[in-house]
C-alpha positions in Angstrom: 1.1 44.6 75.5 4.7 44.1 74.2 6.7 46.1 77.1 6.3 49.8 78.3 7.7 52.8 75.9 9.4 54.4 79.1 11.3 57.0 76.7 7.7 58.3 75.6 8.3 61.2 78.3 6.0 64.2 79.0 8.9 66.3 78.0 8.0 65.3 74.4 4.4 65.9 74.6 4.3 69.3 73.4 6.3 68.3 70.2 4.2 65.2 69.5 1.2 67.0 70.0 1.9 70.0 68.0 -1.5 71.4 67.1 -2.0 74.2 64.1 -5.5 75.1 62.4 -6.8 72.4 60.6 -3.9 71.4 59.1 -4.4 67.7 59.0 -7.8 68.1 56.7 -5.5 70.3 54.4 -4.0 69.0 51.3 -0.5 69.0 52.0 -0.1 71.3 54.8 3.7 71.0 54.7 3.4 74.2 52.9 1.9 76.5 55.8 4.3 74.6 58.3 7.5 77.0 58.3 10.1 76.2 60.8 12.0 75.1 57.1 15.8 74.9 57.3 17.9 78.1 56.9 14.4 80.3 57.3 15.7 83.4 58.8 13.9 84.4 62.1 14.9 88.3 64.0 13.2 87.4 66.9 16.1 87.5 69.0 17.0 91.1 67.6 17.1 94.0 70.6 13.8 95.6 70.3 13.6 98.8 67.9 16.8 97.3 65.5 14.3 96.4 63.1 13.3 99.5 61.9 11.4 98.3 58.5 9.7 94.9 58.2 8.4 93.5 54.4 6.6 90.8 53.4 7.4 89.1 50.0 4.5 88.2 48.8 4.1 85.6 45.6 0.5 85.4 44.2 0.7 82.1 43.8 1.5 78.5 46.0 3.9 77.5 48.2 5.5 74.8 45.5 5.6 77.6 42.8 6.6 80.8 44.9 9.2 78.5 46.4 10.7 77.7 43.2 11.7 81.2 42.2 15.2 82.2 42.6 14.2 86.0 43.1 12.6 85.3 46.0 15.1 83.6 47.6 17.7 86.4 46.4 15.4 89.4 48.1 14.9 87.6 51.0 18.8 87.3 51.6 19.1 90.6 50.9 16.5 92.3 53.0 17.4 90.3 56.1 21.4 91.1 55.6 20.1 94.5 56.2 20.2 94.4 60.4 18.1 97.2 60.5 15.0 95.3 57.9 13.6 92.0 58.0 11.6 90.1 55.2 9.1 87.4 55.8 7.4 85.4 53.1 3.9 84.6 52.3 2.0 82.7 49.6 -1.8 82.6 48.1 -3.6 79.8 50.0 -4.5 76.3 47.9 -8.6 76.5 47.8 -8.8 74.0 50.9 -6.7 76.2 52.9 -8.7 79.6 51.9 -11.8 78.0 52.6 -10.5 77.1 56.1 -9.4 80.4 56.7 -12.5 82.3 55.4 -14.6 79.8 57.7 -12.5 80.5 60.5 -12.2 84.1 60.2 -8.6 84.2 60.1 -6.7 86.5 58.2 -3.6 86.4 55.3 -0.2 85.9 57.4 3.4 85.8 57.3 5.0 82.2 57.5 7.9 83.2 59.9 6.3 84.9 62.6 2.8 84.3 61.9 2.4 88.5 61.6 -1.0 89.3 59.7 0.4 90.8 56.5 -1.6 94.1 57.1 1.0 94.8 60.0 4.5 95.2 57.8 5.5 98.2 56.8 5.4 96.9 52.7 4.4 94.3 51.0 5.8 93.4 47.8 4.4 91.2 44.8 6.3 89.6 42.6 4.5 89.7 39.3 5.9 86.7 37.1 2.6 85.8 35.0 -0.3 87.7 33.8 -3.2 85.4 35.4 -1.7 85.5 39.0 -3.1 89.3 39.0 -6.6 87.8 40.8 -4.8 86.3 43.3 -2.7 89.7 43.9 -6.3 90.7 44.6 -7.8 88.0 46.8 -4.3 87.9 49.0 -5.1 91.5 49.7 -8.6 90.8 50.8 -7.6 87.3 52.8 -5.1 89.9 54.5 -8.0 93.0 55.3 -6.1 95.1 53.1 -8.4 97.3 50.4 -7.6 96.0 47.3 -7.7 99.6 45.4 -4.9 101.9 46.3 -7.2 104.6 46.2 -9.3 102.8 49.1 -5.8 102.6 51.4 -4.9 105.0 54.3 -2.0 105.5 56.6 -2.9 102.4 58.2 -2.0 100.1 55.4 1.3 98.6 54.5 2.7 99.9 51.0 1.9 97.6 48.6 4.2 97.4 45.7 5.0 95.3 42.8 8.2 93.8 41.0 9.1 91.5 38.0 8.7 91.3 34.3 5.1 92.0 34.5 5.3 95.3 35.5 7.0 96.5 32.1 3.2 96.8 31.5 2.4 98.2 34.6 -1.1 99.7 33.7 -3.3 96.9 34.5 -2.3 96.6 38.0 -1.8 100.5 38.1 -5.1 100.9 40.4 -4.3 98.1 43.0 -0.5 98.8 43.5 1.0 101.5 45.0 4.2 101.4 43.2 6.2 99.2 40.9 9.5 98.2 40.2 10.6 98.4 36.6 14.0 96.5 36.5 16.0 94.2 38.4 15.0 94.1 42.4 18.1 93.7 43.6 19.1 96.2 42.6 16.6 98.7 44.0 15.2 97.0 46.9 17.5 98.1 50.0 17.1 102.1 48.4 13.2 101.4 48.7 13.7 100.2 52.2 15.9 103.4 53.2 12.5 105.3 51.9 10.5 103.9 54.2 13.2 103.9 57.0 13.6 107.8 56.6 9.9 107.9 56.2 9.0 106.3 59.6 12.1 108.5 61.5 11.4 111.9 60.2 8.6 111.6 58.2 5.4 113.9 58.2 3.0 110.5 58.2 1.4 111.3 55.1 1.0 108.9 52.4 1.3 110.6 50.1 4.3 112.5 50.9 5.9 108.4 51.1 4.5 107.8 47.9 6.5 111.1 46.5 9.8 110.0 48.1 9.4 106.6 46.3 9.1 108.2 42.7 11.9 109.6 43.4 13.7 105.8 43.2 14.9 105.0 40.3 12.9 102.3 38.7 10.0 103.3 40.4 6.5 103.9 38.8 3.9 105.7 41.2 0.8 106.2 39.4 -0.8 108.3 41.8 2.3 110.5 41.4 3.7 110.0 37.7 1.9 111.9 35.0 1.0 110.5 31.3 4.0 111.7 29.9 6.3 109.9 32.4 9.2 107.9 31.4 10.4 105.1 33.9 14.0 103.8 33.7 14.3 100.3 34.3 17.0 99.7 37.2 19.9 97.1 36.5 22.7 94.9 37.6 25.6 95.2 35.6 27.5 92.8 37.4 26.4 89.3 38.2 29.6 88.6 40.1 29.2 91.3 42.6 25.3 90.9 42.8 23.9 89.7 46.1 23.2 85.8 46.2 22.2 83.2 48.8 24.1 80.5 49.8 21.9 79.3 52.3 18.6 79.4 50.7 15.5 77.7 52.5 15.2 73.9 51.9 11.5 73.7 51.7 10.0 70.4 53.5 7.2 70.4 51.2 8.2 68.8 47.4 8.2 72.4 45.2 8.4 72.9 41.3 12.3 73.1 41.1 13.1 71.3 44.1 17.1 71.9 44.0 19.9 74.3 43.9 19.4 77.2 41.3 22.8 79.0 40.4 22.3 81.7 37.5 25.1 81.6 35.4 24.1 84.4 33.0 20.8 87.0 32.8 19.9 88.3 29.3 20.1 86.6 25.7 21.7 87.4 22.8 19.6 85.7 20.3 17.3 87.8 19.7 14.2 85.6 19.5 11.1 88.1 18.5 8.5 86.7 20.2 10.1 86.3 23.6 10.0 89.0 26.0 12.9 88.2 28.7 15.2 88.2 25.7 14.4 91.8 25.4 13.8 93.6 28.4 16.6 91.7 30.1 19.3 92.7 27.8 22.3 92.9 27.4 23.6 89.6 28.3 25.6 89.6 32.0 27.7 86.4 32.5 28.9 85.4 35.9 32.6 84.2 36.2 32.8 80.4 36.4 34.5 80.6 39.6 32.2 82.2 41.3 29.4 79.8 39.6 31.1 76.7 41.3 31.7 79.1 44.9 27.8 79.6 44.9 27.2 76.2 43.9 29.5 74.5 46.4 28.5 76.8 49.5 24.2 76.2 48.4 25.2 72.4 48.4 27.1 72.3 51.8 24.2 74.6 53.0 20.9 73.1 51.9 21.9 69.0 51.4 20.6 68.7 47.4 22.0 66.4 45.5 20.9 68.2 42.3 22.0 71.6 40.3 20.8 73.4 37.9 22.6 76.0 35.9 20.1 78.4 35.2 19.7 81.2 32.3 17.5 82.3 29.5 19.8 80.4 27.2 22.2 78.5 29.1 23.7 76.2 26.5 24.8 79.7 25.4 27.5 80.5 28.5 30.8 80.2 26.6 32.3 78.1 29.8 29.5 75.7 29.6 31.4 72.2 29.1 34.3 73.4 31.2 32.0 74.7 34.1 30.0 71.1 34.2 33.0 69.2 34.2 34.7 71.4 36.8 31.7 70.7 39.1 31.7 67.0 38.3 35.5 66.9 39.5 34.4 68.7 42.7 31.0 66.5 43.3 30.8 63.9 41.2 32.4 61.5 44.3 29.3 63.5 46.3 26.8 62.1 43.2 25.4 65.6 42.9 23.8 66.0 39.2 23.3 68.8 37.4 20.2 69.6 35.0 19.8 72.5 32.7 16.6 74.2 31.4 15.6 73.8 27.5 18.2 74.4 25.5 18.5 75.9 22.1 18.9 73.1 19.0 22.4 74.6 18.1 23.2 74.6 22.0 23.3 70.5 22.6 26.7 69.2 22.2 28.3 65.7 22.9 30.7 67.4 25.6 27.9 68.8 27.5 25.6 65.6 27.6 28.8 63.6 28.8 29.6 65.4 31.4 25.4 65.5 32.4 25.3 62.0 32.0 28.7 61.0 34.1 26.7 61.7 37.4 23.1 60.9 36.7 20.8 61.9 33.6 18.2 64.5 34.4 15.5 65.8 32.8 16.1 67.0 28.6 14.3 69.8 27.2 15.0 71.6 23.6 12.8 74.0 22.4 12.2 74.2 18.7 9.4 76.4 18.8 8.4 76.1 14.9 8.6 73.2 13.0 9.6 74.7 9.7 12.7 76.8 8.6 10.4 79.2 7.1 8.7 80.1 10.2 11.7 80.0 12.3 13.5 82.7 10.3 10.1 84.6 10.8 11.0 84.8 14.9 14.7 84.7 14.5 15.1 81.0 15.7 18.6 79.8 13.7 18.8 76.4 13.1 18.4 73.8 10.5 16.5 70.5 10.1 19.8 69.0 10.0 20.5 70.8 13.1 17.6 69.4 15.3 18.4 65.8 14.0 21.8 66.0 15.0 21.1 67.4 18.1 18.1 64.7 19.0 20.7 62.1 17.8 23.3 62.9 19.9 21.0 62.8 23.1 19.4 59.4 22.4 23.6 58.1 21.5 24.6 59.4 24.9 21.9 56.9 26.4 18.9 59.2 27.2 15.3 57.7 27.0 13.2 61.3 28.1 13.3 63.9 25.9 10.7 67.2 26.0 9.8 69.0 22.8 8.5 72.5 23.2 6.2 74.3 20.1 4.3 77.3 20.1 1.3 77.6 17.7 -0.8 81.2 16.0 2.9 82.7 15.5 3.0 85.8 12.9 2.5 84.5 9.4 1.8 80.9 10.5 0.3 78.7 7.8 -1.1 75.1 7.8 2.3 73.6 6.6 4.2 75.0 10.1 1.7 73.0 12.2 1.5 70.1 10.4 5.4 69.9 10.4 4.9 69.5 14.2 4.4 65.9 14.4 6.6 65.1 11.2 9.4 66.7 13.5 8.3 64.7 16.5 8.4 61.5 14.5 12.0 61.9 13.2 12.9 62.3 16.8 11.4 58.9 17.5 13.0 57.1 14.7 16.3 58.7 15.6 15.4 57.5 19.0 15.0 53.8 17.4 18.0 53.4 16.1 19.7 54.0 19.3 17.7 51.7 21.5 14.8 49.1 21.7 14.2 50.3 24.8 10.7 52.7 25.7 11.5 56.6 25.4 9.2 58.8 26.7 8.7 61.5 24.4 6.8 64.7 25.6 5.7 67.5 23.3 4.3 70.9 25.1 2.4 73.5 22.4 1.7 76.9 24.2 -0.3 79.8 21.8 1.7 82.6 20.9 1.2 85.7 23.4 2.5 89.1 22.0 4.6 90.7 25.0 5.4 94.9 25.2 8.8 95.7 24.3 8.9 92.8 21.8 9.1 93.4 17.7 5.7 91.1 17.8 4.2 93.9 20.7 2.3 95.4 17.8 1.2 92.0 16.6 -2.4 90.6 17.5 -3.1 87.2 18.5 -4.6 84.6 16.7 -8.0 84.1 17.3 -9.8 81.3 20.4 -11.1 79.7 17.3 -7.8 79.2 15.5 -6.0 78.5 18.1 -8.7 75.6 19.3 -9.0 74.2 15.7 -4.4 73.9 15.8 -4.9 72.4 19.4 -7.1 69.6 18.6 -5.1 68.9 15.3 -2.3 68.1 17.3 -4.0 66.2 19.8 -5.2 64.0 17.3 -1.6 63.6 15.4 0.4 63.3 18.6 -1.7 60.7 20.0 0.6 58.4 20.7 2.7 61.1 22.5 2.6 62.7 26.2 1.1 66.1 24.7 0.8 68.8 26.6 -1.4 71.7 24.9 -1.8 75.4 26.8 -5.6 76.3 27.0 -6.1 78.5 24.1 -8.7 80.9 27.2 -5.5 81.3 29.2 -3.2 82.4 26.9 -6.3 84.9 25.6 -6.3 86.3 28.6 -2.8 86.3 28.9 -2.7 88.3 26.2 -5.2 90.5 26.7 -3.3 91.8 29.9 0.3 91.7 28.4 -0.8 94.2 26.5 -3.9 96.0 27.9 -3.9 99.2 29.4 -5.5 100.7 32.8 -9.0 99.8 32.1 -8.2 96.4 32.3 -8.2 96.3 35.8 -11.8 96.6 35.8 -11.9 92.9 34.2 -9.1 91.5 36.8 -11.0 92.9 39.6 -14.7 91.6 38.3 -13.0 88.1 37.9 -11.7 88.3 41.5 -15.1 89.4 42.6 -16.9 86.3 40.7 -14.3 83.8 42.2 -11.2 84.0 40.2 -8.1 82.9 41.7 -4.8 80.8 40.8 -5.7 80.7 37.2 -2.7 79.5 36.1 -3.8 75.9 37.6 -5.6 74.4 34.9 -7.9 72.5 37.2 -8.8 75.9 38.8 -9.4 77.7 35.8 -13.1 78.9 34.8 -13.7 80.3 31.8 -17.2 81.0 32.7 -15.9 83.2 35.4 -14.3 85.1 33.0 -16.7 85.4 30.3 -19.5 86.6 33.3 -16.3 89.4 34.3 -16.3 90.3 30.8 -20.1 91.3 30.7 -20.0 93.1 33.9 -17.0 95.0 33.0 -17.7 95.6 29.3 -14.1 94.8 28.5 -13.7 92.0 25.8 -10.6 90.1 26.5 -10.3 88.6 23.0 -10.9 91.8 20.9 -7.8 93.0 22.9 -5.9 90.3 22.7 -6.4 90.0 18.9 -5.8 94.1 18.6 -3.1 95.5 16.0 -1.6 98.1 17.3 -0.1 100.7 14.4 3.4 101.1 14.6 3.2 104.7 15.6 0.4 104.3 17.9 0.9 105.1 21.4 1.1 102.2 23.3 -0.1 101.5 27.0 3.6 100.8 28.5 5.4 103.6 26.7 5.8 105.1 30.3 8.8 102.2 30.6 12.2 102.4 29.6 13.9 99.5 28.7 16.5 100.9 27.1 15.5 99.3 23.5 14.7 101.9 20.9 11.4 101.9 19.1 13.2 101.6 15.7 14.8 98.5 16.8 11.8 96.8 17.6 10.2 98.1 14.3 13.2 97.4 12.1 13.0 93.6 13.9 9.3 93.1 13.0 9.5 94.3 9.5 12.8 91.8 9.4 10.0 89.1 10.7 7.7 89.7 7.7 9.8 89.1 5.5 11.5 86.5 6.6 14.8 88.3 7.3 16.9 86.7 10.5 19.2 88.7 12.5 22.8 87.6 13.9 22.7 87.1 17.4 24.3 90.6 19.3 27.3 89.0 20.6 28.4 88.1 17.0 27.1 91.7 15.5 25.8 94.7 17.5 22.3 95.0 16.5 22.0 98.6 17.4 19.1 98.1 19.4 19.8 101.2 22.0 21.9 99.8 24.8 25.1 100.3 25.5 26.5 97.1 25.6 30.2 98.2 24.5 32.0 100.1 27.2 30.5 102.1 30.5 31.2 98.6 32.4 28.3 97.0 30.8 30.1 94.5 28.2 29.2 90.6 28.5 31.9 89.1 30.0 34.2 87.2 28.6 35.1 84.4 31.2 38.7 82.7 31.3 37.2 79.1 30.6 41.0 77.8 31.5 40.6 79.3 35.1 37.9 76.5 36.3 39.4 75.0 39.2 38.9 71.2 39.3 39.5 70.3 42.4 38.5 71.3 45.9 40.2 71.7 48.7 37.1 72.7 50.9 36.4 72.0 54.3 34.4 69.2 53.2 36.9 67.5 51.3 34.8 67.6 48.1 36.2 67.0 45.4 39.5 65.0 46.9 40.3 61.8 45.7 38.5 59.3 47.9 39.5 55.9 48.7 36.7 53.6 49.3 36.3 51.3 52.3 34.0 48.5 52.9 30.7 50.5 54.2 28.7 49.9 56.6 25.3 49.8 57.9 23.2 51.6 60.4 20.0 51.7 61.8 19.1 54.8 62.9 15.7 55.3 65.5 14.5 58.5 65.4 11.3 60.8 66.9 9.3 62.4 64.5 6.9 65.5 66.2 6.3 69.0 66.3 5.8 70.9 62.7 7.1 68.1 61.2 4.4 65.4 61.7 2.7 67.3 58.9 5.4 65.8 56.5 4.2 63.6 54.0 6.6 60.0 53.8 8.1 61.2 51.1 8.7 64.5 52.1 9.8 63.0 55.1 12.2 60.9 53.3 13.7 64.1 51.3 14.2 65.7 54.3 16.5 63.3 56.1 18.6 62.5 52.9 19.2 66.3 52.7 20.3 66.4 56.3 22.4 63.5 56.0 24.5 65.5 53.1 24.5 68.6 55.1 26.0 66.3 57.7 28.8 65.2 55.7 28.0 61.8 55.5 29.5 59.6 52.7 26.4 57.6 51.2 27.1 54.0 49.6 25.1 54.3 46.2 23.3 51.5 44.2 24.6 50.8 40.3 23.1 51.2 37.1 21.5 54.6 34.9 19.9 56.4 37.9 22.1 55.5 40.9 20.0 56.2 44.5 21.7 56.4 47.8 21.0 52.7 49.6 18.7 54.0 52.3 15.4 52.4 53.6 12.7 53.7 55.5 10.5 52.0 57.8 6.8 51.9 57.5 5.4 55.1 56.3 3.7 57.6 58.8 0.2 59.1 58.1 0.5 62.9 57.4 -0.5 64.4 60.8 1.2 61.3 63.0 4.0 61.9 65.2 6.2 58.9 65.4 8.1 58.3 69.0 10.4 55.3 68.0 11.1 55.6 64.2 13.5 54.0 62.1 15.5 54.4 59.0 18.8 52.3 57.7 21.8 54.0 56.1 24.8 52.5 54.2 27.6 54.6 54.6 31.8 55.2 54.5 33.1 54.7 57.8 34.2 58.0 58.2 32.9 59.0 61.5 32.5 57.8 64.7 28.8 56.8 65.3 28.7 59.2 68.4 29.7 62.4 65.5 27.1 61.0 63.0 24.5 61.3 65.5 25.2 64.9 66.7 26.0 66.2 63.3 22.6 64.5 62.2 20.7 66.0 64.9 22.1 69.6 64.1 21.0 69.1 60.5 17.5 68.1 61.0 16.2 70.7 63.1 13.2 71.4 64.8 10.7 68.2 65.0 13.0 65.6 65.0 15.6 63.9 66.6 17.9 60.6 66.7 18.0 58.9 69.5 20.2 56.4 68.9 22.0 54.6 66.0 22.9 51.1 65.8 25.3 49.2 63.9 24.1 46.6 61.6 24.3 44.1 59.1 25.1 44.6 55.7 21.8 42.6 54.6 19.9 43.0 57.5 16.3 42.7 57.4 14.7 45.9 56.0 12.8 47.7 59.1 9.8 47.8 56.2 9.5 44.3 56.3 10.3 43.2 59.5 7.5 45.1 61.4 3.7 44.3 61.7 2.8 45.3 64.8 2.0 48.9 65.6 1.6 50.6 69.3 -0.4 53.6 68.8 -1.6 56.4 71.0 -4.8 57.9 70.1 -5.9 61.3 72.0 -9.4 63.0 71.7 -9.0 66.5 70.8 -11.1 67.7 74.2 -10.0 64.5 76.3 -13.0 62.7 76.0 -12.8 58.8 76.9 -14.3 57.4 73.5 -17.8 55.8 74.5 -16.9 53.5 71.4 -14.5 51.6 73.2 -15.8 49.1 75.2 -18.1 48.1 72.6 -15.7 47.9 70.2 -13.5 45.6 72.3 -16.3 43.2 72.8 -17.3 42.9 69.2 -16.5 39.6 68.0 -15.8 41.3 64.2 -16.5 44.9 62.7 -16.6 45.2 58.8 -15.3 48.0 56.9 -16.1 48.4 53.3 -12.7 48.8 51.0 -12.3 49.4 47.4 -11.5 45.1 46.9 -14.7 45.0 49.1 -15.7 44.3 53.0 -12.6 43.5 55.4 -13.0 42.8 59.3 -10.9 45.0 60.8 -11.6 43.7 64.4 -8.6 41.3 64.6 -6.1 44.2 63.8 -7.0 45.2 66.9 -5.0 43.0 69.8 -5.9 45.2 73.0 -6.8 48.5 73.6 -6.4 50.7 76.9 -8.1 53.4 77.8 -5.4 55.5 79.8 -7.9 58.4 80.6 -8.1 62.0 80.0 -9.0 61.2 76.4 -5.9 59.2 75.7 -6.3 55.4 74.2 -3.3 52.9 73.8 -4.0 50.4 71.2 -1.9 47.5 69.4 -2.7 46.9 66.0 -1.2 44.3 63.9 -1.4 43.8 60.1 -2.9 40.8 58.8 -1.8 38.9 55.9 -1.8 41.2 52.6 -4.1 43.2 54.8 -3.0 46.5 56.5 -3.9 48.5 59.3 -5.6 52.2 58.6 -5.9 54.2 61.2 -9.0 56.3 59.7 -11.1 52.8 60.6 -10.0 52.5 63.5 -10.6 56.2 64.7 -14.2 55.9 63.4 -15.1 52.7 65.1 -13.4 53.2 68.5 -14.1 57.4 68.7 -16.7 58.1 65.9 -14.2 60.5 64.4 -11.9 60.7 61.7 -8.3 59.9 62.6 -7.2 63.7 61.2 -9.7 64.9 64.3 -7.4 62.9 66.7 -3.8 63.8 68.0 -1.8 60.5 67.0 1.7 58.9 67.9 2.9 55.9 66.9 4.6 54.9 70.3 6.4 51.4 68.7 7.0 49.3 66.0 7.4 45.2 66.4 8.2 42.5 64.2 8.6 38.5 64.7 12.3 37.2 65.5 13.0 33.6 63.8 12.0 32.5 67.4 8.8 33.8 67.1 9.4 36.3 69.6 7.7 39.8 69.1 11.1 42.3 69.2 11.5 46.1 68.3 13.9 47.1 65.1 16.8 48.2 67.1 17.1 45.2 69.3 19.7 42.7 68.9 17.7 40.1 68.0 16.1 42.4 65.2 19.4 43.7 63.9 20.7 40.6 63.5 18.3 38.9 60.9 19.0 39.5 57.7 16.8 39.6 54.2 16.7 36.5 52.9 14.9 36.5 49.2 11.5 37.8 48.9 9.2 38.8 51.7 5.6 38.1 50.5 4.6 39.5 53.9 4.9 43.1 53.1 2.2 43.2 50.0 1.0 46.9 51.4 4.5 48.3 51.2 4.2 51.9 51.1 0.9 52.3 52.7 0.4 54.3 55.9 -0.1 53.1 59.1 
């Protein structure tokens, strides 16, 4: 064998052989490993100081839940209390759930692995009606009765919050209480009730629920009668509202993998289909100074290179151009890019586009919603066709190649002409794009059926039939064949509408569907309408009848107990105006008398002073200071990957290291062009679950810090499971480790410490043929040597052959007669050949001295896990 690896010390064994149930057989185990950067643990808090423990439960998978800003805010607020603790729990993906049920494992929190049943309170975030079955499934996985009537003093309090609680009826039988309105305004008060109850209460669950019912905004079905009115909770000033500036940085790639800063809450436009635009009224704007402060601290603490300025209508934030310009002045040197959520057509302007593209073009979404001016008047969408063409023209003129358009179908008063106009509107955008560039334009169109929601002017209007929605979706698919088209399933939207306006009887349908196997219904690959049809039969609830139901304007509604502050007369007037095709001005232009006190009493929308935005930062990192470029240097890093981080995939590992570089304050060099990227390259990928005792990456940086300080900073930023062993100066054109390495020393360990019976047999074979996608391959020559170290440990030297790379699973099955995922595997060392024909490790002088000469044909298998 090529040299001994003395640095693989016994002290590393625990980290490099981290064991966790089934994770190597689970899809994306990084969802479950915990230990993320900025996660909060209170293990060291003196015994008894933490008096209330809360599980923040998100009824969807980690990727979705960790993208939700509201959960991050509540996590921050609760853990800032010395006497309270918040931990997170998510719905497992189907493979993990199956493993849990087979092994009899209960659902636990991420941070301390405490069973959910062991918390004082479990709070569910209800963002989407199709998550209701997942709430029940999480309760069942936690061994908590799904119906509140079946729970007793030994069970935690189960509460819900989020926009879906504005019609609390469908989940009332399952949740002990629901909070209506802004959670950050009430969460401390709720926990105080629990704290006092645990200290001074009589131990009766009914007494606790009665105390909770006295908290403004809390709806407690077992306490409140039918005539109750629950006034929503409301944050009046976003500048003083608590917000995390060190949010958790996931290892797994999540849906919105960036810093999100809320610039405003609420919307003044008055779109008649939009529930959020109604229930979050009035508009409250965060000052640009505070936005920049939050963004600056969050970037420093997370290492993200993308920031989203989010709100219901970010384009209407009055200081948006100045805010982005001030942000770019501060962070352009760090290549931190700005993105925005979907914009109204009228909100697209040159000033904003120029500032966004000055760093890096991010994705762009425009939401016309309706393709004819007549239908836009019905839904109160205030723009003309020429406004749309002007916006699209500006976008492509500024060099964008990607555009997503969002439409709805089945809107009230919709005709065939309104549907036919959608492909025409898309075609106009394509023609405009071709005027500006001959390059390929990535145009995508998303179409969703209209869903009537509570507390909107369309709350009385029934949804279009399933037959209608299917027919129109089919028409659009045929007429948008050359476009990336995504259409929401009509059945999903129908169920959403049924629960959005359903009464308490719909709880029977939720439970029946869950018992039939429904969960994670928002995922198209898991949604099974056959399950829901059986559930409808079993429960006697016809969801389509509920979805299409027309309410009379004076009929009692299932959500009448919720007081959002909007007058019902205002909603009726808006509904009648919609049917007459009359638009209503936005409520910042003139008061629409909706019932909210938006002027005076401290509730008026903030008029930000756009001229006061600071342009240069004098922060601790020198962010925004004029930068004098120096000649960059190339540094090769040698590091350990182990512990929980052995479960990261290669891309997840790269993201983690890149963000650690940013947190460490390194000044990276970037490529040129439309999409600049940092000049960082990595060695051959490790498979998920495989540890590395000597891995590598190269980085090109400005020589602002000594290598010793860079190493210290990086090790502080990397966290548990990774460590930089050493940094080596290298030539700027040094041959990449990915191209250099073709020989690998691995250590395999049997889970039960057994010596592999197949080892001697395999070594003696002259060939061992396996079947690959492109035909048979003899893998025997890929094993140069193998040594039984005893105790179930085998060390092998493996080598790539021309265009065929080593696959560990093939070797494991040949020698151990089991898949690689069943073994503990560590890549101990990498080797490549020097020009003199000798083997060397990538950090050795003869390897670092090698430069890249043209294209390297050896490494055709780039990116394959070895």
